[in-house]
C-alpha positions as CSV (number, residue, x, y, z in Angstrom):
1,P,312.8,1.6,275.5
2,S,315.3,4.3,275.7
3,S,315.0,7.0,278.2
4,L,314.0,9.5,275.2
5,E,311.3,7.4,274.2
6,T,310.1,6.7,277.7
7,A,309.8,10.3,278.5
8,V,307.9,10.6,275.1
9,G,305.6,8.1,276.3
10,L,304.9,9.9,279.4
11,V,304.3,13.3,277.5
12,E,302.1,11.9,274.9
13,A,299.9,10.4,277.9
14,S,299.2,13.6,279.8
15,I,298.5,15.2,276.4
16,Q,295.7,12.2,276.0
17,E,294.8,13.2,279.5
18,G,294.1,16.9,278.7
19,A,297.3,18.5,279.6
20,D,296.7,22.6,279.4
21,V,299.9,23.2,277.9
22,L,303.1,21.3,276.4
23,L,306.5,22.7,277.3
24,V,309.6,21.3,275.6
25,N,312.9,22.2,276.3
26,K,314.3,21.8,272.6
27,F,313.4,21.0,269.1
28,G,316.7,19.7,267.8
29,K,317.9,17.2,265.7
30,H,315.8,14.1,266.8
31,E,312.8,16.1,266.3
32,A,313.7,17.8,263.3
33,D,314.9,14.2,261.8
34,G,311.1,13.1,262.6
35,R,312.2,11.5,266.1
36,G,312.0,12.8,269.8
37,F,309.2,14.9,270.9
38,R,308.1,15.4,267.3
39,S,305.0,13.3,267.8
40,A,303.9,14.5,271.0
41,I,304.4,18.1,269.3
42,A,302.2,17.0,266.5
43,D,299.5,15.9,268.7
44,A,299.4,18.8,270.8
45,L,299.2,20.9,267.6
46,A,296.0,18.7,266.4
47,R,294.8,19.7,269.7
48,E,295.1,23.4,269.0
49,M,296.9,23.3,272.6
50,P,299.5,25.8,273.3
51,I,303.4,24.6,273.2
52,L,306.4,26.5,274.3
53,V,309.4,25.2,272.9
54,G,313.0,26.1,272.5
55,V,314.9,25.9,268.9
56,N,318.2,27.0,268.5
57,A,319.4,28.3,265.1
58,L,320.3,25.3,263.5
59,S,316.6,23.6,264.0
60,L,314.7,26.4,263.3
61,E,314.2,26.2,259.6
62,A,313.3,22.5,260.5
63,F,311.0,23.5,263.1
64,I,309.3,26.2,260.9
65,D,308.8,23.9,258.0
66,F,307.1,21.2,260.8
67,V,304.8,23.9,262.7
68,G,304.1,26.5,259.7
69,N,304.5,30.3,260.2
70,D,302.2,30.4,262.9
71,A,304.9,30.2,265.4
72,V,305.9,33.1,267.7
73,K,309.1,33.9,268.7
74,L,309.3,35.1,272.5
75,A,312.1,36.8,274.2
76,P,314.1,34.0,276.7
77,S,312.9,36.1,279.7
78,L,310.9,35.1,283.0
79,L,308.6,38.0,282.6
80,T,307.8,37.4,278.6
81,I,307.3,33.5,279.2
82,N,305.3,34.0,282.2
83,Q,302.8,36.6,280.3
84,W,302.4,34.1,277.0
85,L,301.5,31.3,279.6
86,K,298.9,33.2,281.0
87,D,297.5,34.8,277.7
88,Q,297.1,31.2,276.7
89,V,296.1,29.0,279.7
90,G,295.2,31.7,282.4
91,E,296.6,31.9,286.0
92,V,299.2,28.8,286.0
93,V,298.4,27.0,288.9
94,P,300.4,23.6,288.9
95,R,298.4,20.1,289.0
96,T,301.0,18.6,291.7
97,N,302.3,19.3,294.9
98,K,305.7,19.0,294.0
99,N,307.9,22.1,294.0
100,V,308.1,23.2,290.6
101,S,310.6,26.4,290.2
102,I,311.5,28.5,286.8
103,K,315.0,30.2,286.9
104,E,316.3,32.6,284.3
105,R,320.2,32.0,283.9
106,H,322.2,33.6,281.1
107,G,319.5,34.6,278.7
108,A,317.6,30.7,279.0
109,L,314.9,29.6,281.2
110,A,315.7,26.6,283.0
111,V,312.6,24.5,284.5
112,G,313.2,22.5,287.8
113,D,311.3,20.1,289.9
114,S,313.1,19.6,293.2
115,G,310.6,16.4,293.5
116,F,311.6,14.6,290.3
117,S,314.6,12.2,290.2
118,P,316.1,12.4,286.7
119,E,317.3,8.7,286.6
120,G,316.8,6.9,283.5
121,L,316.2,10.2,281.9
122,R,319.5,11.1,281.0
């Protein structure tokens, strides 16, 4: 399978195992066309799991068509995202011993895991 399909499979397995929240970096062309992380997002929606997903202007209409009008637009700031996560799931406690960091750059958020090797996911 392609690296995207592999990543989607891993995310869907985490959802099945009871993940608390779904974070998707982008709802883009693949998702708008019914591929990519769309099935994972649908599964999380069906489970009423909180979902945080980046959406650009080109994909916004397809995203709203898919998820409905319940989507809430958040400011791209670390404080706003952190407060939203706390409101959804309480205090965020990583389930891993890996060093996870969130950085704000140029009005966007980047989530990094220094213990993760992205080989095969590029």
